[in-house]
C-alpha positions as CSV (number, residue, x, y, z in Angstrom):
1,M,-47.1,2.1,-9.1
2,P,-46.8,-1.1,-6.9
3,D,-47.4,-0.9,-3.2
4,P,-44.4,-0.5,-1.0
5,V,-42.9,-3.7,0.6
6,I,-42.0,-3.5,4.2
7,R,-39.4,-6.0,5.4
8,P,-37.4,-6.5,8.6
9,A,-34.1,-4.6,8.8
10,V,-31.0,-6.8,8.8
11,Q,-27.3,-6.2,9.5
12,N,-26.7,-5.5,5.8
13,D,-29.1,-2.5,6.1
14,L,-26.8,-0.7,8.5
15,E,-25.5,1.8,5.9
16,V,-29.1,2.7,4.9
17,L,-30.1,3.1,8.6
18,W,-27.2,5.5,9.1
19,D,-28.3,7.5,6.1
20,F,-31.8,7.8,7.5
21,L,-30.6,8.7,11.0
22,A,-28.4,11.5,9.5
23,M,-31.5,12.9,7.7
24,A,-33.6,12.7,11.0
25,A,-30.8,14.5,12.9
26,Y,-30.3,17.2,10.3
27,E,-26.8,16.1,9.7
28,P,-25.2,16.3,6.2
29,D,-24.4,12.6,6.0
30,A,-24.0,9.3,7.9
31,E,-20.3,10.1,8.7
32,A,-21.4,13.3,10.5
33,A,-24.1,11.5,12.4
34,Q,-21.6,8.8,13.5
35,A,-19.3,11.5,14.9
36,I,-22.0,12.9,17.3
37,P,-22.4,10.6,20.4
38,S,-25.9,11.9,21.2
39,V,-27.0,10.9,17.7
40,A,-24.8,7.8,17.1
41,K,-26.2,6.1,20.2
42,Y,-29.3,5.2,18.3
43,L,-27.4,2.9,15.8
44,A,-23.9,2.3,17.2
45,G,-23.4,-1.4,17.6
46,W,-26.5,-2.3,15.5
47,Q,-28.0,-5.0,15.9
48,R,-27.6,-5.5,19.6
49,P,-30.2,-7.6,21.5
50,G,-33.5,-5.9,21.4
51,D,-32.8,-3.8,18.3
52,F,-35.3,-4.1,15.5
53,G,-36.3,-2.2,12.5
54,F,-38.1,-2.2,9.1
55,I,-37.1,-1.1,5.6
56,A,-39.7,0.1,3.1
57,E,-39.0,-0.6,-0.6
58,Q,-40.8,0.3,-3.7
59,N,-39.7,-0.8,-7.2
60,G,-36.5,-2.2,-5.6
61,E,-35.6,1.2,-4.2
62,I,-35.4,1.9,-0.4
63,I,-37.9,4.6,0.4
64,G,-38.0,4.6,4.2
65,A,-36.7,3.0,7.4
66,A,-37.8,2.8,11.0
67,W,-36.0,1.2,13.9
68,A,-36.1,1.0,17.7
69,R,-33.6,0.4,20.4
70,R,-33.9,0.0,24.1
71,L,-31.4,2.4,25.6
72,A,-29.6,1.8,28.9
73,A,-30.1,4.3,31.7
74,E,-26.7,6.0,31.1
75,E,-27.7,6.4,27.4
76,L,-30.8,8.3,28.3
77,K,-29.0,11.2,30.1
78,A,-29.6,14.6,28.5
79,P,-26.9,15.7,26.1
80,S,-24.8,18.6,27.3
81,G,-26.4,21.9,26.7
82,T,-30.0,20.9,27.5
83,K,-29.7,20.9,31.3
84,R,-29.5,24.7,31.2
85,L,-32.8,24.9,29.4
86,R,-34.7,23.3,32.3
87,R,-34.9,26.7,34.0
88,Y,-36.9,28.1,31.0
89,R,-40.0,26.0,31.5
90,S,-42.4,28.8,32.4
91,A,-44.4,30.4,29.5
92,S,-42.9,33.8,30.3
93,N,-39.4,32.5,29.6
94,R,-40.0,30.6,26.3
95,M,-38.5,33.4,24.2
96,R,-35.4,33.3,26.3
97,A,-35.2,29.6,25.9
98,A,-35.5,29.9,22.1
99,K,-32.6,32.5,22.1
100,V,-30.5,30.1,24.2
101,L,-31.2,27.3,21.7
102,A,-30.5,29.5,18.7
103,G,-27.0,30.3,20.0
104,S,-26.3,26.7,21.1
105,S,-24.5,24.0,19.2
106,C,-27.6,21.8,20.0
107,A,-29.8,23.9,17.6
108,R,-30.0,22.2,14.3
């Protein structure tokens, strides 16, 4: 089996990047990932200044992808639902935090 080839990601790779983002976010497909702002922010508007990525291919098939984006301060804000978990930082409250997450729409 030949070694994988790693190449820079280009605009034409956007569909593949969405597929990999959906997998990483435990979403069923790219369309679902695009519909969730806290997930979509990692690829929406790709390839904006500072975005970069790589695609791994083997035997002409894409087998992996990685990318990075510098997020603006407003994009770094916690998604709704996680603020309430800050109160569960102590070790004695970890089980309570897990129960909150399990009942939350953030748990995936």
